C-alpha angles and dihedrals in degrees: 000000000000091000094052092051090050092048092051090051090050091051091049092049093050095052098066090052093058115086114244123227110270121223117249091249092059091047090051090049090052090050090053089045089050091049090051089048091054090048091047090048091050090050090049091048090051092050091049091050091050090049091051090049091049092051091049092051092047091051091050091049091048092049090050091048091049090050091051090049090052091050093048091048090051091050090048092052090050094047098041094084091046091051091048091050091049091049091054090047091053090051091051091049091050090052090050091048091052090050092049090048091052092049091049091048089050091050091047090050090053091050090050090052091053093054094058 
């Protein structure tokens, strides 16, 4: 009797594990769900591809910008001594202008003294 009880319990435990037949309505619902999943997957795939393309373009743009920065820095290093030389030259010319102005003012003052 113990064996028969055990066998009936085993049979009862096996039954829930076996999949039951699904009605046609549920199968149709799963097909629609599957179709939506494929559509959703396609949309996701498209978004991922667009994101990858965007990242590629941004990397190319960044590389080009970094190249331009390198070129501009090189030009700046080349032109820095020239700019420094020109700045010194401007200072010298201003000093000369001030000296010429003072000499002209002195000469004008002497002319004014002669007219009196």
